[in-house]
mmCIF file of the N, C-alpha and C atoms, coordinates in Angstrom:
data_MODEL
# 
_entry.id   MODEL 
# 
loop_
_atom_site.group_PDB 
_atom_site.id 
_atom_site.type_symbol 
_atom_site.label_atom_id 
_atom_site.label_alt_id 
_atom_site.label_comp_id 
_atom_site.label_asym_id 
_atom_site.label_entity_id 
_atom_site.label_seq_id 
_atom_site.pdbx_PDB_ins_code 
_atom_site.Cartn_x 
_atom_site.Cartn_y 
_atom_site.Cartn_z 
_atom_site.occupancy 
_atom_site.B_iso_or_equiv 
_atom_site.pdbx_formal_charge 
_atom_site.auth_seq_id 
_atom_site.auth_comp_id 
_atom_site.auth_asym_id 
_atom_site.auth_atom_id 
_atom_site.pdbx_PDB_model_num 
ATOM 1   N N  . HIS A 1 1  ? 30.136 115.306 9.868   1.00 0.00 ? 1  HIS A N  1 
ATOM 2   C CA . HIS A 1 1  ? 29.798 115.852 11.171  1.00 0.00 ? 1  HIS A CA 1 
ATOM 3   C C  . HIS A 1 1  ? 31.048 115.917 12.029  1.00 0.00 ? 1  HIS A C  1 
ATOM 4   N N  . GLY A 1 2  ? 30.943 116.383 13.233  1.00 0.00 ? 2  GLY A N  1 
ATOM 5   C CA . GLY A 1 2  ? 32.079 116.425 14.132  1.00 0.00 ? 2  GLY A CA 1 
ATOM 6   C C  . GLY A 1 2  ? 32.955 117.656 14.006  1.00 0.00 ? 2  GLY A C  1 
ATOM 7   N N  . VAL A 1 3  ? 32.478 118.688 13.293  1.00 0.00 ? 3  VAL A N  1 
ATOM 8   C CA . VAL A 1 3  ? 33.262 119.916 13.170  1.00 0.00 ? 3  VAL A CA 1 
ATOM 9   C C  . VAL A 1 3  ? 33.254 120.649 14.500  1.00 0.00 ? 3  VAL A C  1 
ATOM 10  N N  . LYS A 1 4  ? 34.423 121.082 14.938  1.00 0.00 ? 4  LYS A N  1 
ATOM 11  C CA . LYS A 1 4  ? 34.528 121.863 16.174  1.00 0.00 ? 4  LYS A CA 1 
ATOM 12  C C  . LYS A 1 4  ? 34.633 123.340 15.813  1.00 0.00 ? 4  LYS A C  1 
ATOM 13  N N  . GLY A 1 5  ? 33.957 124.168 16.581  1.00 0.00 ? 5  GLY A N  1 
ATOM 14  C CA . GLY A 1 5  ? 33.980 125.611 16.345  1.00 0.00 ? 5  GLY A CA 1 
ATOM 15  C C  . GLY A 1 5  ? 32.890 126.049 15.395  1.00 0.00 ? 5  GLY A C  1 
ATOM 16  N N  . MET A 1 6  ? 32.991 125.675 14.134  1.00 0.00 ? 6  MET A N  1 
ATOM 17  C CA . MET A 1 6  ? 32.008 126.047 13.118  1.00 0.00 ? 6  MET A CA 1 
ATOM 18  C C  . MET A 1 6  ? 30.880 125.006 13.110  1.00 0.00 ? 6  MET A C  1 
ATOM 19  N N  . THR A 1 7  ? 30.195 124.876 14.240  1.00 0.00 ? 7  THR A N  1 
ATOM 20  C CA . THR A 1 7  ? 29.204 123.810 14.415  1.00 0.00 ? 7  THR A CA 1 
ATOM 21  C C  . THR A 1 7  ? 27.966 123.999 13.543  1.00 0.00 ? 7  THR A C  1 
ATOM 22  N N  . GLU A 1 8  ? 27.781 125.163 12.972  1.00 0.00 ? 8  GLU A N  1 
ATOM 23  C CA . GLU A 1 8  ? 26.624 125.405 12.100  1.00 0.00 ? 8  GLU A CA 1 
ATOM 24  C C  . GLU A 1 8  ? 26.614 124.484 10.881  1.00 0.00 ? 8  GLU A C  1 
ATOM 25  N N  . VAL A 1 9  ? 27.751 123.930 10.520  1.00 0.00 ? 9  VAL A N  1 
ATOM 26  C CA . VAL A 1 9  ? 27.812 123.066 9.340   1.00 0.00 ? 9  VAL A CA 1 
ATOM 27  C C  . VAL A 1 9  ? 27.525 121.601 9.661   1.00 0.00 ? 9  VAL A C  1 
ATOM 28  N N  . ASN A 1 10 ? 27.496 121.236 10.933  1.00 0.00 ? 10 ASN A N  1 
ATOM 29  C CA . ASN A 1 10 ? 27.251 119.843 11.307  1.00 0.00 ? 10 ASN A CA 1 
ATOM 30  C C  . ASN A 1 10 ? 25.842 119.408 10.928  1.00 0.00 ? 10 ASN A C  1 
ATOM 31  N N  . GLU A 1 11 ? 25.754 118.177 10.402  1.00 0.00 ? 11 GLU A N  1 
ATOM 32  C CA . GLU A 1 11 ? 24.470 117.545 10.058  1.00 0.00 ? 11 GLU A CA 1 
ATOM 33  C C  . GLU A 1 11 ? 23.672 118.339 9.030   1.00 0.00 ? 11 GLU A C  1 
ATOM 34  N N  . ARG A 1 12 ? 24.338 119.048 8.125   1.00 0.00 ? 12 ARG A N  1 
ATOM 35  C CA . ARG A 1 12 ? 23.667 119.819 7.080   1.00 0.00 ? 12 ARG A CA 1 
ATOM 36  C C  . ARG A 1 12 ? 24.231 119.450 5.723   1.00 0.00 ? 12 ARG A C  1 
ATOM 37  N N  . GLU A 1 13 ? 23.453 119.748 4.676   1.00 0.00 ? 13 GLU A N  1 
ATOM 38  C CA . GLU A 1 13 ? 23.909 119.548 3.307   1.00 0.00 ? 13 GLU A CA 1 
ATOM 39  C C  . GLU A 1 13 ? 24.202 120.902 2.683   1.00 0.00 ? 13 GLU A C  1 
ATOM 40  N N  . PHE A 1 14 ? 25.270 120.954 1.876   1.00 0.00 ? 14 PHE A N  1 
ATOM 41  C CA . PHE A 1 14 ? 25.667 122.162 1.172   1.00 0.00 ? 14 PHE A CA 1 
ATOM 42  C C  . PHE A 1 14 ? 25.990 121.822 -0.267  1.00 0.00 ? 14 PHE A C  1 
ATOM 43  N N  . LYS A 1 15 ? 25.650 122.711 -1.175  1.00 0.00 ? 15 LYS A N  1 
ATOM 44  C CA . LYS A 1 15 ? 26.150 122.607 -2.538  1.00 0.00 ? 15 LYS A CA 1 
ATOM 45  C C  . LYS A 1 15 ? 27.555 123.189 -2.499  1.00 0.00 ? 15 LYS A C  1 
ATOM 46  N N  . ILE A 1 16 ? 28.524 122.447 -3.010  1.00 0.00 ? 16 ILE A N  1 
ATOM 47  C CA . ILE A 1 16 ? 29.913 122.885 -2.904  1.00 0.00 ? 16 ILE A CA 1 
ATOM 48  C C  . ILE A 1 16 ? 30.460 123.342 -4.251  1.00 0.00 ? 16 ILE A C  1 
ATOM 49  N N  . SER A 1 17 ? 31.557 124.079 -4.183  1.00 0.00 ? 17 SER A N  1 
ATOM 50  C CA . SER A 1 17 ? 32.378 124.411 -5.347  1.00 0.00 ? 17 SER A CA 1 
ATOM 51  C C  . SER A 1 17 ? 33.736 123.770 -5.115  1.00 0.00 ? 17 SER A C  1 
ATOM 52  N N  . VAL A 1 18 ? 34.383 123.351 -6.199  1.00 0.00 ? 18 VAL A N  1 
ATOM 53  C CA . VAL A 1 18 ? 35.684 122.686 -6.087  1.00 0.00 ? 18 VAL A CA 1 
ATOM 54  C C  . VAL A 1 18 ? 36.716 123.520 -6.851  1.00 0.00 ? 18 VAL A C  1 
ATOM 55  N N  . PRO A 1 19 ? 37.389 124.451 -6.153  1.00 0.00 ? 19 PRO A N  1 
ATOM 56  C CA . PRO A 1 19 ? 38.344 125.331 -6.836  1.00 0.00 ? 19 PRO A CA 1 
ATOM 57  C C  . PRO A 1 19 ? 39.671 124.667 -7.202  1.00 0.00 ? 19 PRO A C  1 
ATOM 58  N N  . SER A 1 20 ? 40.006 123.562 -6.554  1.00 0.00 ? 20 SER A N  1 
ATOM 59  C CA . SER A 1 20 ? 41.240 122.839 -6.872  1.00 0.00 ? 20 SER A CA 1 
ATOM 60  C C  . SER A 1 20 ? 41.056 121.376 -6.478  1.00 0.00 ? 20 SER A C  1 
ATOM 61  N N  . PRO A 1 21 ? 41.953 120.505 -6.915  1.00 0.00 ? 21 PRO A N  1 
ATOM 62  C CA . PRO A 1 21 ? 41.784 119.072 -6.631  1.00 0.00 ? 21 PRO A CA 1 
ATOM 63  C C  . PRO A 1 21 ? 41.737 118.702 -5.150  1.00 0.00 ? 21 PRO A C  1 
ATOM 64  N N  . TYR A 1 22 ? 42.251 119.550 -4.268  1.00 0.00 ? 22 TYR A N  1 
ATOM 65  C CA . TYR A 1 22 ? 42.340 119.194 -2.854  1.00 0.00 ? 22 TYR A CA 1 
ATOM 66  C C  . TYR A 1 22 ? 41.536 120.101 -1.938  1.00 0.00 ? 22 TYR A C  1 
ATOM 67  N N  . THR A 1 23 ? 40.691 120.969 -2.501  1.00 0.00 ? 23 THR A N  1 
ATOM 68  C CA . THR A 1 23 ? 39.892 121.877 -1.675  1.00 0.00 ? 23 THR A CA 1 
ATOM 69  C C  . THR A 1 23 ? 38.466 121.971 -2.192  1.00 0.00 ? 23 THR A C  1 
ATOM 70  N N  . PHE A 1 24 ? 37.563 122.336 -1.295  1.00 0.00 ? 24 PHE A N  1 
ATOM 71  C CA . PHE A 1 24 ? 36.200 122.654 -1.692  1.00 0.00 ? 24 PHE A CA 1 
ATOM 72  C C  . PHE A 1 24 ? 35.722 123.808 -0.831  1.00 0.00 ? 24 PHE A C  1 
ATOM 73  N N  . THR A 1 25 ? 34.706 124.517 -1.298  1.00 0.00 ? 25 THR A N  1 
ATOM 74  C CA . THR A 1 25 ? 34.126 125.617 -0.534  1.00 0.00 ? 25 THR A CA 1 
ATOM 75  C C  . THR A 1 25 ? 32.626 125.396 -0.424  1.00 0.00 ? 25 THR A C  1 
ATOM 76  N N  . ILE A 1 26 ? 32.032 125.938 0.650   1.00 0.00 ? 26 ILE A N  1 
ATOM 77  C CA . ILE A 1 26 ? 30.592 125.780 0.868   1.00 0.00 ? 26 ILE A CA 1 
ATOM 78  C C  . ILE A 1 26 ? 29.858 127.111 0.833   1.00 0.00 ? 26 ILE A C  1 
ATOM 79  N N  . GLY A 1 27 ? 30.524 128.159 0.399   1.00 0.00 ? 27 GLY A N  1 
ATOM 80  C CA . GLY A 1 27 ? 29.865 129.458 0.309   1.00 0.00 ? 27 GLY A CA 1 
ATOM 81  C C  . GLY A 1 27 ? 30.216 130.368 1.473   1.00 0.00 ? 27 GLY A C  1 
ATOM 82  N N  . ASP A 1 28 ? 29.351 131.331 1.713   1.00 0.00 ? 28 ASP A N  1 
ATOM 83  C CA . ASP A 1 28 ? 29.597 132.373 2.714   1.00 0.00 ? 28 ASP A CA 1 
ATOM 84  C C  . ASP A 1 28 ? 29.437 131.816 4.127   1.00 0.00 ? 28 ASP A C  1 
ATOM 85  N N  . THR A 1 29 ? 30.524 131.789 4.880   1.00 0.00 ? 29 THR A N  1 
ATOM 86  C CA . THR A 1 29 ? 30.495 131.284 6.259   1.00 0.00 ? 29 THR A CA 1 
ATOM 87  C C  . THR A 1 29 ? 30.839 132.375 7.266   1.00 0.00 ? 29 THR A C  1 
ATOM 88  N N  . ARG A 1 30 ? 30.756 133.638 6.847   1.00 0.00 ? 30 ARG A N  1 
ATOM 89  C CA . ARG A 1 30 ? 31.151 134.741 7.737   1.00 0.00 ? 30 ARG A CA 1 
ATOM 90  C C  . ARG A 1 30 ? 30.351 134.788 9.032   1.00 0.00 ? 30 ARG A C  1 
ATOM 91  N N  . ASN A 1 31 ? 29.114 134.316 9.025   1.00 0.00 ? 31 ASN A N  1 
ATOM 92  C CA . ASN A 1 31 ? 28.286 134.358 10.232  1.00 0.00 ? 31 ASN A CA 1 
ATOM 93  C C  . ASN A 1 31 ? 28.376 133.081 11.060  1.00 0.00 ? 31 ASN A C  1 
ATOM 94  N N  . TYR A 1 32 ? 29.270 132.171 10.683  1.00 0.00 ? 32 TYR A N  1 
ATOM 95  C CA . TYR A 1 32 ? 29.474 130.929 11.422  1.00 0.00 ? 32 TYR A CA 1 
ATOM 96  C C  . TYR A 1 32 ? 30.613 131.116 12.417  1.00 0.00 ? 32 TYR A C  1 
ATOM 97  N N  . GLY A 1 33 ? 30.708 130.195 13.371  1.00 0.00 ? 33 GLY A N  1 
ATOM 98  C CA . GLY A 1 33 ? 31.826 130.229 14.303  1.00 0.00 ? 33 GLY A CA 1 
ATOM 99  C C  . GLY A 1 33 ? 33.141 129.979 13.586  1.00 0.00 ? 33 GLY A C  1 
ATOM 100 N N  . VAL A 1 34 ? 34.241 130.166 14.287  1.00 0.00 ? 34 VAL A N  1 
ATOM 101 C CA . VAL A 1 34 ? 35.578 129.957 13.717  1.00 0.00 ? 34 VAL A CA 1 
ATOM 102 C C  . VAL A 1 34 ? 35.888 128.460 13.697  1.00 0.00 ? 34 VAL A C  1 
ATOM 103 N N  . TYR A 1 35 ? 36.296 127.948 12.535  1.00 0.00 ? 35 TYR A N  1 
ATOM 104 C CA . TYR A 1 35 ? 36.646 126.535 12.403  1.00 0.00 ? 35 TYR A CA 1 
ATOM 105 C C  . TYR A 1 35 ? 37.833 126.213 13.305  1.00 0.00 ? 35 TYR A C  1 
ATOM 106 N N  . GLU A 1 36 ? 37.675 125.184 14.143  1.00 0.00 ? 36 GLU A N  1 
ATOM 107 C CA . GLU A 1 36 ? 38.739 124.769 15.060  1.00 0.00 ? 36 GLU A CA 1 
ATOM 108 C C  . GLU A 1 36 ? 39.319 123.410 14.708  1.00 0.00 ? 36 GLU A C  1 
ATOM 109 N N  . GLY A 1 37 ? 38.615 122.642 13.883  1.00 0.00 ? 37 GLY A N  1 
ATOM 110 C CA . GLY A 1 37 ? 39.148 121.352 13.463  1.00 0.00 ? 37 GLY A CA 1 
ATOM 111 C C  . GLY A 1 37 ? 38.073 120.294 13.362  1.00 0.00 ? 37 GLY A C  1 
ATOM 112 N N  . GLY A 1 38 ? 38.480 119.154 12.832  1.00 0.00 ? 38 GLY A N  1 
ATOM 113 C CA . GLY A 1 38 ? 37.607 117.994 12.746  1.00 0.00 ? 38 GLY A CA 1 
ATOM 114 C C  . GLY A 1 38 ? 36.610 118.066 11.608  1.00 0.00 ? 38 GLY A C  1 
ATOM 115 N N  . GLY A 1 39 ? 35.785 117.041 11.553  1.00 0.00 ? 39 GLY A N  1 
ATOM 116 C CA . GLY A 1 39 ? 34.721 116.992 10.566  1.00 0.00 ? 39 GLY A CA 1 
ATOM 117 C C  . GLY A 1 39 ? 34.901 115.884 9.553   1.00 0.00 ? 39 GLY A C  1 
ATOM 118 N N  . THR A 1 40 ? 33.783 115.394 9.059   1.00 0.00 ? 40 THR A N  1 
ATOM 119 C CA . THR A 1 40 ? 33.748 114.374 8.025   1.00 0.00 ? 40 THR A CA 1 
ATOM 120 C C  . THR A 1 40 ? 32.800 114.838 6.934   1.00 0.00 ? 40 THR A C  1 
ATOM 121 N N  . VAL A 1 41 ? 33.204 114.662 5.687   1.00 0.00 ? 41 VAL A N  1 
ATOM 122 C CA . VAL A 1 41 ? 32.376 115.047 4.545   1.00 0.00 ? 41 VAL A CA 1 
ATOM 123 C C  . VAL A 1 41 ? 31.917 113.783 3.840   1.00 0.00 ? 41 VAL A C  1 
ATOM 124 N N  . THR A 1 42 ? 30.653 113.749 3.463   1.00 0.00 ? 42 THR A N  1 
ATOM 125 C CA . THR A 1 42 ? 30.098 112.644 2.694   1.00 0.00 ? 42 THR A CA 1 
ATOM 126 C C  . THR A 1 42 ? 29.475 113.198 1.427   1.00 0.00 ? 42 THR A C  1 
ATOM 127 N N  . GLU A 1 43 ? 29.861 112.647 0.275   1.00 0.00 ? 43 GLU A N  1 
ATOM 128 C CA . GLU A 1 43 ? 29.282 113.095 -0.991  1.00 0.00 ? 43 GLU A CA 1 
ATOM 129 C C  . GLU A 1 43 ? 27.872 112.530 -1.134  1.00 0.00 ? 43 GLU A C  1 
ATOM 130 N N  . VAL A 1 44 ? 26.930 113.399 -1.449  1.00 0.00 ? 44 VAL A N  1 
ATOM 131 C CA . VAL A 1 44 ? 25.544 112.992 -1.690  1.00 0.00 ? 44 VAL A CA 1 
ATOM 132 C C  . VAL A 1 44 ? 25.156 113.523 -3.055  1.00 0.00 ? 44 VAL A C  1 
ATOM 133 N N  . LYS A 1 45 ? 24.848 112.635 -3.981  1.00 0.00 ? 45 LYS A N  1 
ATOM 134 C CA . LYS A 1 45 ? 24.448 113.069 -5.319  1.00 0.00 ? 45 LYS A CA 1 
ATOM 135 C C  . LYS A 1 45 ? 22.937 113.189 -5.357  1.00 0.00 ? 45 LYS A C  1 
ATOM 136 N N  . LYS A 1 46 ? 22.467 114.354 -5.776  1.00 0.00 ? 46 LYS A N  1 
ATOM 137 C CA . LYS A 1 46 ? 21.037 114.629 -5.869  1.00 0.00 ? 46 LYS A CA 1 
ATOM 138 C C  . LYS A 1 46 ? 20.596 114.453 -7.318  1.00 0.00 ? 46 LYS A C  1 
ATOM 139 N N  . PRO A 1 47 ? 19.426 113.854 -7.546  1.00 0.00 ? 47 PRO A N  1 
ATOM 140 C CA . PRO A 1 47 ? 18.936 113.746 -8.922  1.00 0.00 ? 47 PRO A CA 1 
ATOM 141 C C  . PRO A 1 47 ? 18.607 115.129 -9.480  1.00 0.00 ? 47 PRO A C  1 
ATOM 142 N N  . GLU A 1 48 ? 18.844 115.285 -10.765 1.00 0.00 ? 48 GLU A N  1 
ATOM 143 C CA . GLU A 1 48 ? 18.538 116.545 -11.431 1.00 0.00 ? 48 GLU A CA 1 
ATOM 144 C C  . GLU A 1 48 ? 17.592 116.260 -12.586 1.00 0.00 ? 48 GLU A C  1 
ATOM 145 N N  . ARG A 1 49 ? 16.471 116.967 -12.624 1.00 0.00 ? 49 ARG A N  1 
ATOM 146 C CA . ARG A 1 49 ? 15.482 116.761 -13.672 1.00 0.00 ? 49 ARG A CA 1 
ATOM 147 C C  . ARG A 1 49 ? 15.892 117.541 -14.913 1.00 0.00 ? 49 ARG A C  1 
ATOM 148 N N  . VAL A 1 50 ? 15.878 116.848 -16.059 1.00 0.00 ? 50 VAL A N  1 
ATOM 149 C CA . VAL A 1 50 ? 16.198 117.472 -17.340 1.00 0.00 ? 50 VAL A CA 1 
ATOM 150 C C  . VAL A 1 50 ? 15.023 117.223 -18.268 1.00 0.00 ? 50 VAL A C  1 
ATOM 151 N N  . ASN A 1 51 ? 14.450 118.284 -18.791 1.00 0.00 ? 51 ASN A N  1 
ATOM 152 C CA . ASN A 1 51 ? 13.330 118.156 -19.727 1.00 0.00 ? 51 ASN A CA 1 
ATOM 153 C C  . ASN A 1 51 ? 13.826 118.234 -21.163 1.00 0.00 ? 51 ASN A C  1 
ATOM 154 N N  . PHE A 1 52 ? 13.284 117.366 -22.017 1.00 0.00 ? 52 PHE A N  1 
ATOM 155 C CA . PHE A 1 52 ? 13.632 117.361 -23.442 1.00 0.00 ? 52 PHE A CA 1 
ATOM 156 C C  . PHE A 1 52 ? 12.430 117.759 -24.247 1.00 0.00 ? 52 PHE A C  1 
# 
């Protein structure tokens, strides 16, 4: 939380992609405000059901 500018991402969960060891993406943000700084990311692992 705590993102300035692109406040649409605050207090939300996103499935991310990791294109390199030091970056991640959250998908299409074209309709969000312009990122101005700040923010904290917390990893949340979701259970995945696998049928055998």
